[in-house]
PyMOL Python script that loads the backbone (N, CA, C, O; Angstrom):
from pymol import cmd

cmd.read_pdbstr("""\
ATOM      1  N   MET A   1      -4.243 -25.050  25.076  1.00  0.00           N
ATOM      2  CA  MET A   1      -4.142 -23.687  24.336  1.00  0.00           C
ATOM      3  C   MET A   1      -3.328 -22.250  25.035  1.00  0.00           C
ATOM      4  O   MET A   1      -3.974 -21.706  25.931  1.00  0.00           O
ATOM      5  N   GLU A   2      -2.242 -21.743  24.751  1.00  0.00           N
ATOM      6  CA  GLU A   2      -1.893 -20.421  25.603  1.00  0.00           C
ATOM      7  C   GLU A   2      -2.997 -19.334  25.563  1.00  0.00           C
ATOM      8  O   GLU A   2      -3.976 -19.374  24.817  1.00  0.00           O
ATOM      9  N   ARG A   3      -2.764 -18.524  26.306  1.00  0.00           N
ATOM     10  CA  ARG A   3      -3.832 -17.080  26.116  1.00  0.00           C
ATOM     11  C   ARG A   3      -2.656 -16.110  26.680  1.00  0.00           C
ATOM     12  O   ARG A   3      -1.657 -16.388  27.343  1.00  0.00           O
ATOM     13  N   ILE A   4      -3.044 -15.104  26.273  1.00  0.00           N
ATOM     14  CA  ILE A   4      -2.441 -13.699  26.551  1.00  0.00           C
ATOM     15  C   ILE A   4      -3.399 -12.895  26.387  1.00  0.00           C
ATOM     16  O   ILE A   4      -4.107 -12.456  25.481  1.00  0.00           O
ATOM     17  N   THR A   5      -3.155 -12.743  28.241  1.00  0.00           N
ATOM     18  CA  THR A   5      -3.658 -11.046  28.570  1.00  0.00           C
ATOM     19  C   THR A   5      -3.282 -10.008  28.148  1.00  0.00           C
ATOM     20  O   THR A   5      -2.060 -10.157  28.163  1.00  0.00           O
ATOM     21  N   TYR A   6      -3.492  -8.972  27.747  1.00  0.00           N
ATOM     22  CA  TYR A   6      -2.797  -7.483  28.191  1.00  0.00           C
ATOM     23  C   TYR A   6      -4.249  -6.570  28.451  1.00  0.00           C
ATOM     24  O   TYR A   6      -5.431  -6.847  28.248  1.00  0.00           O
ATOM     25  N   PHE A   7      -3.650  -5.508  28.929  1.00  0.00           N
ATOM     26  CA  PHE A   7      -4.447  -4.172  29.450  1.00  0.00           C
ATOM     27  C   PHE A   7      -4.673  -2.811  28.046  1.00  0.00           C
ATOM     28  O   PHE A   7      -3.952  -1.997  27.470  1.00  0.00           O
ATOM     29  N   LEU A   8      -6.042  -3.216  28.020  1.00  0.00           N
ATOM     30  CA  LEU A   8      -5.548  -1.498  27.277  1.00  0.00           C
ATOM     31  C   LEU A   8      -5.368  -0.680  28.164  1.00  0.00           C
ATOM     32  O   LEU A   8      -5.663  -0.742  29.357  1.00  0.00           O
ATOM     33  N   PRO A   9      -4.733   0.334  27.413  1.00  0.00           N
ATOM     34  CA  PRO A   9      -3.598   1.847  28.199  1.00  0.00           C
ATOM     35  C   PRO A   9      -4.489   2.398  28.976  1.00  0.00           C
ATOM     36  O   PRO A   9      -3.960   3.158  29.787  1.00  0.00           O
ATOM     37  N   SER A  10      -5.894   2.312  29.084  1.00  0.00           N
ATOM     38  CA  SER A  10      -6.930   3.104  28.996  1.00  0.00           C
ATOM     39  C   SER A  10      -7.306   2.443  30.669  1.00  0.00           C
ATOM     40  O   SER A  10      -8.050   3.111  31.387  1.00  0.00           O
ATOM     41  N   ASP A  11      -6.699   1.036  31.215  1.00  0.00           N
ATOM     42  CA  ASP A  11      -7.036   0.017  31.985  1.00  0.00           C
ATOM     43  C   ASP A  11      -5.716   0.062  33.108  1.00  0.00           C
ATOM     44  O   ASP A  11      -5.468  -0.666  34.068  1.00  0.00           O
ATOM     45  N   ARG A  12      -5.302   0.743  32.783  1.00  0.00           N
ATOM     46  CA  ARG A  12      -3.884   0.628  34.153  1.00  0.00           C
ATOM     47  C   ARG A  12      -4.400   0.905  34.919  1.00  0.00           C
ATOM     48  O   ARG A  12      -4.929  -0.096  35.404  1.00  0.00           O
ATOM     49  N   TYR A  13      -4.677   1.897  35.527  1.00  0.00           N
ATOM     50  CA  TYR A  13      -4.834   2.344  36.837  1.00  0.00           C
ATOM     51  C   TYR A  13      -5.964   1.087  37.219  1.00  0.00           C
ATOM     52  O   TYR A  13      -6.131   1.181  38.435  1.00  0.00           O
ATOM     53  N   LYS A  14      -6.719   0.068  36.740  1.00  0.00           N
ATOM     54  CA  LYS A  14      -7.414  -1.214  37.673  1.00  0.00           C
ATOM     55  C   LYS A  14      -6.608  -1.904  37.740  1.00  0.00           C
ATOM     56  O   LYS A  14      -7.038  -2.979  37.321  1.00  0.00           O
ATOM     57  N   ILE A  15      -5.042  -2.046  38.188  1.00  0.00           N
ATOM     58  CA  ILE A  15      -4.253  -3.391  38.412  1.00  0.00           C
ATOM     59  C   ILE A  15      -5.485  -3.666  39.962  1.00  0.00           C
ATOM     60  O   ILE A  15      -6.137  -4.608  40.413  1.00  0.00           O
ATOM     61  N   GLY A  16      -5.232  -2.114  40.335  1.00  0.00           N
ATOM     62  CA  GLY A  16      -4.965  -2.606  42.042  1.00  0.00           C
ATOM     63  C   GLY A  16      -6.236  -3.395  42.953  1.00  0.00           C
ATOM     64  O   GLY A  16      -6.293  -3.970  44.040  1.00  0.00           O
ATOM     65  N   MET A  17      -7.662  -2.913  41.326  1.00  0.00           N
ATOM     66  CA  MET A  17      -9.089  -2.848  41.518  1.00  0.00           C
ATOM     67  C   MET A  17      -9.448  -4.631  42.401  1.00  0.00           C
ATOM     68  O   MET A  17      -8.500  -5.374  42.656  1.00  0.00           O
ATOM     69  N   PRO A  18     -10.124  -4.816  42.560  1.00  0.00           N
ATOM     70  CA  PRO A  18     -10.703  -6.374  42.391  1.00  0.00           C
ATOM     71  C   PRO A  18     -10.662  -6.951  41.294  1.00  0.00           C
ATOM     72  O   PRO A  18     -10.490  -6.448  40.183  1.00  0.00           O
ATOM     73  N   ASN A  19     -10.852  -8.237  41.631  1.00  0.00           N
ATOM     74  CA  ASN A  19     -10.636  -8.894  40.215  1.00  0.00           C
ATOM     75  C   ASN A  19     -11.975  -9.035  39.456  1.00  0.00           C
ATOM     76  O   ASN A  19     -11.683  -9.702  38.463  1.00  0.00           O
ATOM     77  N   ASP A  20     -13.382  -8.730  39.414  1.00  0.00           N
ATOM     78  CA  ASP A  20     -14.685  -8.838  39.417  1.00  0.00           C
ATOM     79  C   ASP A  20     -14.855  -7.154  38.960  1.00  0.00           C
ATOM     80  O   ASP A  20     -15.986  -6.713  38.758  1.00  0.00           O
ATOM     81  N   GLN A  21     -13.572  -6.220  38.810  1.00  0.00           N
ATOM     82  CA  GLN A  21     -13.450  -4.848  38.138  1.00  0.00           C
ATOM     83  C   GLN A  21     -12.569  -5.003  37.734  1.00  0.00           C
ATOM     84  O   GLN A  21     -12.055  -3.939  37.387  1.00  0.00           O
ATOM     85  N   LYS A  22     -11.943  -5.908  37.523  1.00  0.00           N
ATOM     86  CA  LYS A  22     -10.532  -5.682  36.875  1.00  0.00           C
ATOM     87  C   LYS A  22     -10.553  -5.940  35.752  1.00  0.00           C
ATOM     88  O   LYS A  22      -9.823  -5.186  35.109  1.00  0.00           O
ATOM     89  N   THR A  23     -11.335  -7.083  34.843  1.00  0.00           N
ATOM     90  CA  THR A  23     -11.857  -8.486  33.937  1.00  0.00           C
ATOM     91  C   THR A  23     -12.261  -6.862  33.012  1.00  0.00           C
ATOM     92  O   THR A  23     -11.431  -6.416  32.220  1.00  0.00           O
ATOM     93  N   LYS A  24     -13.326  -6.280  33.206  1.00  0.00           N
ATOM     94  CA  LYS A  24     -13.643  -5.062  32.777  1.00  0.00           C
ATOM     95  C   LYS A  24     -12.883  -4.508  31.749  1.00  0.00           C
ATOM     96  O   LYS A  24     -11.869  -4.168  32.357  1.00  0.00           O
ATOM     97  N   GLY A  25     -12.676  -4.113  30.267  1.00  0.00           N
ATOM     98  CA  GLY A  25     -11.988  -3.339  29.317  1.00  0.00           C
ATOM     99  C   GLY A  25     -10.358  -3.878  29.360  1.00  0.00           C
ATOM    100  O   GLY A  25      -9.314  -3.275  29.109  1.00  0.00           O
ATOM    101  N   VAL A  26     -10.699  -5.711  29.921  1.00  0.00           N
ATOM    102  CA  VAL A  26      -9.365  -6.946  29.453  1.00  0.00           C
ATOM    103  C   VAL A  26      -9.465  -7.795  29.034  1.00  0.00           C
ATOM    104  O   VAL A  26     -10.245  -8.633  29.485  1.00  0.00           O
ATOM    105  N   GLN A  27      -8.531  -8.058  27.676  1.00  0.00           N
ATOM    106  CA  GLN A  27      -8.970  -8.446  26.543  1.00  0.00           C
ATOM    107  C   GLN A  27      -8.229  -9.620  26.331  1.00  0.00           C
ATOM    108  O   GLN A  27      -7.004  -9.497  26.309  1.00  0.00           O
ATOM    109  N   ASN A  28      -8.914 -11.177  26.105  1.00  0.00           N
ATOM    110  CA  ASN A  28      -7.269 -12.722  25.928  1.00  0.00           C
ATOM    111  C   ASN A  28      -7.787 -12.031  24.588  1.00  0.00           C
ATOM    112  O   ASN A  28      -8.721 -11.351  24.161  1.00  0.00           O
ATOM    113  N   MET A  29      -6.399 -12.731  24.128  1.00  0.00           N
ATOM    114  CA  MET A  29      -6.557 -13.171  22.709  1.00  0.00           C
ATOM    115  C   MET A  29      -6.008 -14.990  23.142  1.00  0.00           C
ATOM    116  O   MET A  29      -5.936 -15.628  24.192  1.00  0.00           O
ATOM    117  N   ASP A  30      -5.726 -15.272  21.730  1.00  0.00           N
ATOM    118  CA  ASP A  30      -5.494 -16.990  21.643  1.00  0.00           C
ATOM    119  C   ASP A  30      -3.751 -16.354  20.371  1.00  0.00           C
ATOM    120  O   ASP A  30      -3.636 -15.608  19.398  1.00  0.00           O
ATOM    121  N   ILE A  31      -2.735 -17.266  21.249  1.00  0.00           N
ATOM    122  CA  ILE A  31      -1.451 -17.312  20.393  1.00  0.00           C
ATOM    123  C   ILE A  31      -1.659 -17.200  19.235  1.00  0.00           C
ATOM    124  O   ILE A  31      -1.373 -16.247  18.510  1.00  0.00           O
ATOM    125  N   ALA A  32      -2.650 -19.059  18.730  1.00  0.00           N
ATOM    126  CA  ALA A  32      -3.056 -18.855  16.819  1.00  0.00           C
ATOM    127  C   ALA A  32      -4.191 -18.129  16.456  1.00  0.00           C
ATOM    128  O   ALA A  32      -4.718 -17.921  15.363  1.00  0.00           O
ATOM    129  N   ALA A  33      -4.409 -17.850  17.380  1.00  0.00           N
ATOM    130  CA  ALA A  33      -4.928 -16.593  16.544  1.00  0.00           C
ATOM    131  C   ALA A  33      -4.577 -15.577  16.243  1.00  0.00           C
ATOM    132  O   ALA A  33      -4.896 -15.012  15.197  1.00  0.00           O
ATOM    133  N   LEU A  34      -3.561 -14.969  17.438  1.00  0.00           N
ATOM    134  CA  LEU A  34      -2.990 -13.857  16.723  1.00  0.00           C
ATOM    135  C   LEU A  34      -2.062 -14.567  15.997  1.00  0.00           C
ATOM    136  O   LEU A  34      -1.258 -13.684  15.697  1.00  0.00           O
ATOM    137  N   SER A  35      -1.492 -16.007  15.331  1.00  0.00           N
ATOM    138  CA  SER A  35      -0.655 -16.182  14.547  1.00  0.00           C
ATOM    139  C   SER A  35      -0.820 -16.300  12.715  1.00  0.00           C
ATOM    140  O   SER A  35      -0.236 -16.316  11.632  1.00  0.00           O
ATOM    141  N   MET A  36      -2.173 -16.365  13.470  1.00  0.00           N
ATOM    142  CA  MET A  36      -3.091 -16.713  11.784  1.00  0.00           C
ATOM    143  C   MET A  36      -2.875 -15.374  11.142  1.00  0.00           C
ATOM    144  O   MET A  36      -2.144 -15.173  10.172  1.00  0.00           O
ATOM    145  N   ALA A  37      -4.093 -13.839  12.241  1.00  0.00           N
ATOM    146  CA  ALA A  37      -4.025 -12.878  11.763  1.00  0.00           C
ATOM    147  C   ALA A  37      -2.565 -12.033  11.064  1.00  0.00           C
ATOM    148  O   ALA A  37      -2.530 -11.231  10.131  1.00  0.00           O
ATOM    149  N   MET A  38      -1.745 -12.426  11.687  1.00  0.00           N
ATOM    150  CA  MET A  38      -1.035 -12.436  11.172  1.00  0.00           C
ATOM    151  C   MET A  38      -0.408 -12.373  10.310  1.00  0.00           C
ATOM    152  O   MET A  38       0.077 -11.465   9.635  1.00  0.00           O
ATOM    153  N   SER A  39      -0.395 -14.217  10.308  1.00  0.00           N
ATOM    154  CA  SER A  39       0.378 -14.541   8.689  1.00  0.00           C
ATOM    155  C   SER A  39      -0.902 -14.283   7.769  1.00  0.00           C
ATOM    156  O   SER A  39      -0.767 -14.757   6.642  1.00  0.00           O
ATOM    157  N   GLN A  40      -2.271 -13.551   8.036  1.00  0.00           N
ATOM    158  CA  GLN A  40      -3.080 -13.644   7.129  1.00  0.00           C
ATOM    159  C   GLN A  40      -2.601 -11.352   6.573  1.00  0.00           C
ATOM    160  O   GLN A  40      -3.008 -10.731   5.591  1.00  0.00           O
ATOM    161  N   VAL A  41      -1.989 -11.023   7.335  1.00  0.00           N
ATOM    162  CA  VAL A  41      -1.818  -9.286   6.693  1.00  0.00           C
ATOM    163  C   VAL A  41      -0.358  -9.394   6.126  1.00  0.00           C
ATOM    164  O   VAL A  41       0.090  -8.762   5.169  1.00  0.00           O
ATOM    165  N   SER A  42       0.344 -10.383   6.957  1.00  0.00           N
ATOM    166  CA  SER A  42       1.238 -10.716   5.958  1.00  0.00           C
ATOM    167  C   SER A  42       1.796 -10.755   4.154  1.00  0.00           C
ATOM    168  O   SER A  42       2.432 -10.168   3.278  1.00  0.00           O
ATOM    169  N   VAL A  43       0.731 -12.286   4.594  1.00  0.00           N
ATOM    170  CA  VAL A  43      -0.151 -12.835   2.737  1.00  0.00           C
ATOM    171  C   VAL A  43      -0.707 -11.039   1.714  1.00  0.00           C
ATOM    172  O   VAL A  43      -0.509 -10.433   0.661  1.00  0.00           O
ATOM    173  N   ALA A  44      -1.494 -10.957   3.066  1.00  0.00           N
ATOM    174  CA  ALA A  44      -1.916  -9.634   2.025  1.00  0.00           C
ATOM    175  C   ALA A  44      -1.290  -8.740   1.617  1.00  0.00           C
ATOM    176  O   ALA A  44      -1.486  -8.311   0.480  1.00  0.00           O
ATOM    177  N   GLN A  45       0.070  -7.974   2.828  1.00  0.00           N
ATOM    178  CA  GLN A  45       0.670  -7.534   2.387  1.00  0.00           C
ATOM    179  C   GLN A  45       1.066  -7.802   0.449  1.00  0.00           C
ATOM    180  O   GLN A  45       1.033  -7.115  -0.572  1.00  0.00           O
ATOM    181  N   SER A  46       1.442  -9.334   0.864  1.00  0.00           N
ATOM    182  CA  SER A  46       2.935  -9.487  -0.028  1.00  0.00           C
ATOM    183  C   SER A  46       2.381 -10.024  -1.404  1.00  0.00           C
ATOM    184  O   SER A  46       3.022 -10.546  -2.316  1.00  0.00           O
ATOM    185  N   ALA A  47       0.667  -9.696  -1.303  1.00  0.00           N
ATOM    186  CA  ALA A  47       0.426  -9.664  -2.573  1.00  0.00           C
ATOM    187  C   ALA A  47      -0.179  -8.382  -3.432  1.00  0.00           C
ATOM    188  O   ALA A  47      -0.503  -8.248  -4.612  1.00  0.00           O
ATOM    189  N   SER A  48      -0.176  -7.369  -2.106  1.00  0.00           N
ATOM    190  CA  SER A  48      -0.712  -6.106  -2.537  1.00  0.00           C
ATOM    191  C   SER A  48       1.018  -5.460  -2.990  1.00  0.00           C
ATOM    192  O   SER A  48       0.989  -4.563  -3.833  1.00  0.00           O
ATOM    193  N   LEU A  49       2.207  -5.809  -2.559  1.00  0.00           N
ATOM    194  CA  LEU A  49       3.533  -5.506  -3.409  1.00  0.00           C
ATOM    195  C   LEU A  49       3.387  -5.741  -4.420  1.00  0.00           C
ATOM    196  O   LEU A  49       3.453  -4.838  -5.255  1.00  0.00           O
ATOM    197  N   GLN A  50       3.066  -7.339  -4.876  1.00  0.00           N
ATOM    198  CA  GLN A  50       3.205  -7.826  -6.492  1.00  0.00           C
ATOM    199  C   GLN A  50       2.715  -7.002  -7.043  1.00  0.00           C
ATOM    200  O   GLN A  50       3.519  -6.418  -7.771  1.00  0.00           O
ATOM    201  N   VAL A  51       1.161  -6.394  -7.099  1.00  0.00           N
ATOM    202  CA  VAL A  51       0.085  -6.318  -7.965  1.00  0.00           C
ATOM    203  C   VAL A  51       1.051  -4.998  -7.952  1.00  0.00           C
ATOM    204  O   VAL A  51       1.620  -5.047  -9.042  1.00  0.00           O
ATOM    205  N   MET A  52       1.483  -3.921  -7.297  1.00  0.00           N
ATOM    206  CA  MET A  52       2.053  -2.687  -7.490  1.00  0.00           C
ATOM    207  C   MET A  52       3.257  -2.878  -8.117  1.00  0.00           C
ATOM    208  O   MET A  52       3.573  -2.029  -8.951  1.00  0.00           O
ATOM    209  N   SER A  53       3.941  -3.715  -7.930  1.00  0.00           N
ATOM    210  CA  SER A  53       5.528  -4.200  -8.755  1.00  0.00           C
ATOM    211  C   SER A  53       4.509  -4.155 -10.330  1.00  0.00           C
ATOM    212  O   SER A  53       4.839  -3.460 -11.291  1.00  0.00           O
ATOM    213  N   MET A  54       3.580  -4.815 -10.314  1.00  0.00           N
ATOM    214  CA  MET A  54       3.406  -5.759 -11.581  1.00  0.00           C
ATOM    215  C   MET A  54       3.058  -4.287 -12.405  1.00  0.00           C
ATOM    216  O   MET A  54       3.759  -3.947 -13.358  1.00  0.00           O
ATOM    217  N   SER A  55       1.670  -3.287 -11.842  1.00  0.00           N
ATOM    218  CA  SER A  55       2.104  -2.514 -12.177  1.00  0.00           C
ATOM    219  C   SER A  55       2.385  -1.212 -12.759  1.00  0.00           C
ATOM    220  O   SER A  55       2.010  -0.523 -13.708  1.00  0.00           O
ATOM    221  N   LYS A  56       3.271  -1.161 -11.712  1.00  0.00           N
ATOM    222  CA  LYS A  56       4.627  -0.288 -12.236  1.00  0.00           C
ATOM    223  C   LYS A  56       5.757  -0.882 -13.326  1.00  0.00           C
ATOM    224  O   LYS A  56       6.712  -0.257 -13.784  1.00  0.00           O
ATOM    225  N   ASP A  57       5.487  -1.861 -13.527  1.00  0.00           N
ATOM    226  CA  ASP A  57       6.360  -2.527 -14.412  1.00  0.00           C
ATOM    227  C   ASP A  57       5.690  -2.503 -16.205  1.00  0.00           C
ATOM    228  O   ASP A  57       6.301  -2.396 -17.268  1.00  0.00           O
ATOM    229  N   MET A  58       4.098  -2.665 -15.894  1.00  0.00           N
ATOM    230  CA  MET A  58       3.363  -2.332 -16.660  1.00  0.00           C
ATOM    231  C   MET A  58       3.423  -0.707 -16.987  1.00  0.00           C
ATOM    232  O   MET A  58       3.448  -0.380 -18.174  1.00  0.00           O
ATOM    233  N   ALA A  59       3.434  -0.200 -16.482  1.00  0.00           N
ATOM    234  CA  ALA A  59       3.414   1.627 -16.911  1.00  0.00           C
ATOM    235  C   ALA A  59       4.943   2.062 -17.478  1.00  0.00           C
ATOM    236  O   ALA A  59       5.134   2.926 -18.334  1.00  0.00           O
ATOM    237  N   GLU A  60       5.948   1.298 -16.831  1.00  0.00           N
ATOM    238  CA  GLU A  60       6.543   2.013 -17.564  1.00  0.00           C
ATOM    239  C   GLU A  60       6.985   1.728 -19.107  1.00  0.00           C
ATOM    240  O   GLU A  60       7.586   2.431 -19.920  1.00  0.00           O
ATOM    241  N   GLN A  61       6.277   0.006 -19.206  1.00  0.00           N
ATOM    242  CA  GLN A  61       5.987  -0.603 -20.680  1.00  0.00           C
ATOM    243  C   GLN A  61       5.633  -0.287 -20.920  1.00  0.00           C
ATOM    244  O   GLN A  61       5.899  -0.171 -22.116  1.00  0.00           O
ATOM    245  N   GLN A  62       4.330   0.527 -20.458  1.00  0.00           N
ATOM    246  CA  GLN A  62       3.499   1.478 -22.146  1.00  0.00           C
ATOM    247  C   GLN A  62       4.310   3.225 -22.303  1.00  0.00           C
ATOM    248  O   GLN A  62       4.256   3.918 -23.319  1.00  0.00           O
ATOM    249  N   GLY A  63       4.808   3.492 -21.377  1.00  0.00           N
ATOM    250  CA  GLY A  63       5.206   5.003 -22.002  1.00  0.00           C
ATOM    251  C   GLY A  63       6.896   4.324 -22.511  1.00  0.00           C
ATOM    252  O   GLY A  63       7.609   5.270 -22.848  1.00  0.00           O
ATOM    253  N   GLN A  64       7.492   3.221 -22.604  1.00  0.00           N
ATOM    254  CA  GLN A  64       8.217   3.253 -23.218  1.00  0.00           C
ATOM    255  C   GLN A  64       7.929   2.875 -24.295  1.00  0.00           C
ATOM    256  O   GLN A  64       8.871   2.846 -25.087  1.00  0.00           O
ATOM    257  N   GLN A  65       6.286   2.334 -24.925  1.00  0.00           N
ATOM    258  CA  GLN A  65       5.811   2.075 -26.264  1.00  0.00           C
ATOM    259  C   GLN A  65       5.901   3.327 -27.181  1.00  0.00           C
ATOM    260  O   GLN A  65       6.391   3.614 -28.273  1.00  0.00           O
ATOM    261  N   LEU A  66       4.954   4.125 -25.878  1.00  0.00           N
ATOM    262  CA  LEU A  66       4.443   5.430 -26.396  1.00  0.00           C
ATOM    263  C   LEU A  66       5.499   6.889 -26.955  1.00  0.00           C
ATOM    264  O   LEU A  66       5.683   7.355 -28.080  1.00  0.00           O
ATOM    265  N   THR A  67       5.821   7.127 -26.135  1.00  0.00           N
ATOM    266  CA  THR A  67       8.282   6.881 -27.287  1.00  0.00           C
ATOM    267  C   THR A  67       8.220   6.725 -27.873  1.00  0.00           C
ATOM    268  O   THR A  67       8.081   7.627 -28.698  1.00  0.00           O
ATOM    269  N   GLU A  68       8.240   5.035 -28.386  1.00  0.00           N
ATOM    270  CA  GLU A  68       8.878   4.516 -29.906  1.00  0.00           C
ATOM    271  C   GLU A  68       7.643   4.837 -30.804  1.00  0.00           C
ATOM    272  O   GLU A  68       7.724   4.757 -32.030  1.00  0.00           O
ATOM    273  N   MET A  69       6.487   5.207 -30.155  1.00  0.00           N
ATOM    274  CA  MET A  69       5.285   5.537 -31.247  1.00  0.00           C
ATOM    275  C   MET A  69       5.265   7.006 -31.691  1.00  0.00           C
ATOM    276  O   MET A  69       4.839   7.146 -32.838  1.00  0.00           O
ATOM    277  N   LEU A  70       5.674   8.295 -30.970  1.00  0.00           N
ATOM    278  CA  LEU A  70       5.788   9.421 -30.922  1.00  0.00           C
ATOM    279  C   LEU A  70       6.852   9.685 -32.254  1.00  0.00           C
ATOM    280  O   LEU A  70       6.639  10.216 -33.343  1.00  0.00           O
ATOM    281  N   LYS A  71       8.410   8.913 -31.517  1.00  0.00           N
ATOM    282  CA  LYS A  71       8.961   9.172 -32.790  1.00  0.00           C
ATOM    283  C   LYS A  71       9.028   8.297 -33.941  1.00  0.00           C
ATOM    284  O   LYS A  71       9.911   8.679 -34.708  1.00  0.00           O
ATOM    285  N   SER A  72       8.479   7.365 -34.304  1.00  0.00           N
ATOM    286  CA  SER A  72       8.269   6.936 -35.548  1.00  0.00           C
ATOM    287  C   SER A  72       6.884   7.550 -36.126  1.00  0.00           C
ATOM    288  O   SER A  72       6.522   7.151 -37.233  1.00  0.00           O
ATOM    289  N   VAL A  73       6.267   8.292 -35.587  1.00  0.00           N
ATOM    290  CA  VAL A  73       5.069   9.093 -36.272  1.00  0.00           C
ATOM    291  C   VAL A  73       5.939   9.915 -37.221  1.00  0.00           C
ATOM    292  O   VAL A  73       7.144   9.793 -36.997  1.00  0.00           O
ATOM    293  N   PRO A  74       5.451  11.095 -38.695  1.00  0.00           N
ATOM    294  CA  PRO A  74       6.636  12.367 -39.165  1.00  0.00           C
ATOM    295  C   PRO A  74       5.577  13.373 -39.298  1.00  0.00           C
ATOM    296  O   PRO A  74       4.437  13.387 -39.764  1.00  0.00           O
ATOM    297  N   ALA A  75       6.332  14.178 -38.745  1.00  0.00           N
ATOM    298  CA  ALA A  75       5.467  15.713 -38.900  1.00  0.00           C
ATOM    299  C   ALA A  75       4.443  15.990 -39.745  1.00  0.00           C
ATOM    300  O   ALA A  75       4.217  15.446 -40.826  1.00  0.00           O
ATOM    301  N   PRO A  76       3.751  16.970 -39.144  1.00  0.00           N
ATOM    302  CA  PRO A  76       2.743  16.785 -39.692  1.00  0.00           C
ATOM    303  C   PRO A  76       2.724  17.442 -41.567  1.00  0.00           C
ATOM    304  O   PRO A  76       2.017  16.931 -42.435  1.00  0.00           O
ATOM    305  N   HIS A  77       3.426  18.324 -41.743  1.00  0.00           N
ATOM    306  CA  HIS A  77       4.105  19.048 -42.946  1.00  0.00           C
ATOM    307  C   HIS A  77       5.734  19.486 -43.269  1.00  0.00           C
ATOM    308  O   HIS A  77       5.958  20.650 -42.937  1.00  0.00           O
ATOM    309  N   PRO A  78       6.623  18.939 -43.714  1.00  0.00           N
ATOM    310  CA  PRO A  78       8.083  19.376 -43.265  1.00  0.00           C
ATOM    311  C   PRO A  78       8.365  20.754 -42.833  1.00  0.00           C
ATOM    312  O   PRO A  78       8.841  21.100 -41.752  1.00  0.00           O
ATOM    313  N   ASN A  79       7.893  21.730 -44.136  1.00  0.00           N
ATOM    314  CA  ASN A  79       7.716  22.999 -43.960  1.00  0.00           C
ATOM    315  C   ASN A  79       7.651  23.893 -42.812  1.00  0.00           C
ATOM    316  O   ASN A  79       8.197  24.950 -42.496  1.00  0.00           O
ATOM    317  N   LEU A  80       7.026  23.315 -42.436  1.00  0.00           N
ATOM    318  CA  LEU A  80       5.300  24.504 -41.202  1.00  0.00           C
ATOM    319  C   LEU A  80       7.002  24.242 -40.568  1.00  0.00           C
ATOM    320  O   LEU A  80       8.025  23.588 -40.768  1.00  0.00           O
ATOM    321  N   GLY A  81       6.459  25.175 -39.776  1.00  0.00           N
ATOM    322  CA  GLY A  81       6.709  26.032 -38.287  1.00  0.00           C
ATOM    323  C   GLY A  81       9.467  25.354 -38.403  1.00  0.00           C
ATOM    324  O   GLY A  81      10.268  24.971 -37.550  1.00  0.00           O
ATOM    325  N   GLY A  82       9.560  25.636 -39.858  1.00  0.00           N
ATOM    326  CA  GLY A  82      11.186  25.696 -39.991  1.00  0.00           C
ATOM    327  C   GLY A  82      11.176  27.419 -39.551  1.00  0.00           C
ATOM    328  O   GLY A  82      11.992  27.958 -38.803  1.00  0.00           O
ATOM    329  N   SER A  83      10.659  27.714 -39.858  1.00  0.00           N
ATOM    330  CA  SER A  83      11.092  29.519 -40.203  1.00  0.00           C
ATOM    331  C   SER A  83       9.972  30.219 -39.624  1.00  0.00           C
ATOM    332  O   SER A  83       9.016  29.588 -39.174  1.00  0.00           O
ATOM    333  N   LEU A  84      10.037  31.862 -39.599  1.00  0.00           N
ATOM    334  CA  LEU A  84       9.536  32.413 -38.550  1.00  0.00           C
ATOM    335  C   LEU A  84       9.514  33.680 -39.792  1.00  0.00           C
ATOM    336  O   LEU A  84      10.649  34.026 -40.120  1.00  0.00           O
ATOM    337  N   ASP A  85       8.230  34.497 -40.604  1.00  0.00           N
ATOM    338  CA  ASP A  85       8.406  35.664 -41.074  1.00  0.00           C
ATOM    339  C   ASP A  85       8.071  37.274 -39.849  1.00  0.00           C
ATOM    340  O   ASP A  85       7.131  37.487 -39.084  1.00  0.00           O
ATOM    341  N   ILE A  86       9.013  37.907 -40.090  1.00  0.00           N
ATOM    342  CA  ILE A  86       8.185  39.180 -38.822  1.00  0.00           C
ATOM    343  C   ILE A  86       8.057  40.186 -39.636  1.00  0.00           C
ATOM    344  O   ILE A  86       8.028  39.812 -40.809  1.00  0.00           O
ATOM    345  N   SER A  87       7.980  41.166 -39.512  1.00  0.00           N
ATOM    346  CA  SER A  87       7.708  42.468 -40.638  1.00  0.00           C
ATOM    347  C   SER A  87       7.604  43.724 -39.385  1.00  0.00           C
ATOM    348  O   SER A  87       6.601  43.894 -38.693  1.00  0.00           O
ATOM    349  N   VAL A  88       8.677  44.409 -39.299  1.00  0.00           N
ATOM    350  CA  VAL A  88       8.383  45.639 -38.450  1.00  0.00           C
ATOM    351  C   VAL A  88       8.022  47.065 -39.334  1.00  0.00           C
ATOM    352  O   VAL A  88       7.770  48.113 -38.739  1.00  0.00           O
TER     353      VAL A  88
END
""", "prot")
cmd.dss("prot")
cmd.show_as("cartoon", "prot")
cmd.util.cbc("prot")
cmd.orient("prot")
């Protein structure tokens, strides 16, 4: 199994130190573990985007249904609000 060694940004100055001091702050990571972690993140992102898309579609559908419902409801009284009487 291949391993990748990388230095954290704060460990750059440790390059010239003896081996026992170099390993402090250095992290080893398996390629397979990294690949699995990246795959899991990708799957989680994909699922999240799918859920957001479904909720957006549902909100659009509910908005259209609400406008149709409001159009179908008659005014409370046909003569109210048609004219305004003003006396000075």
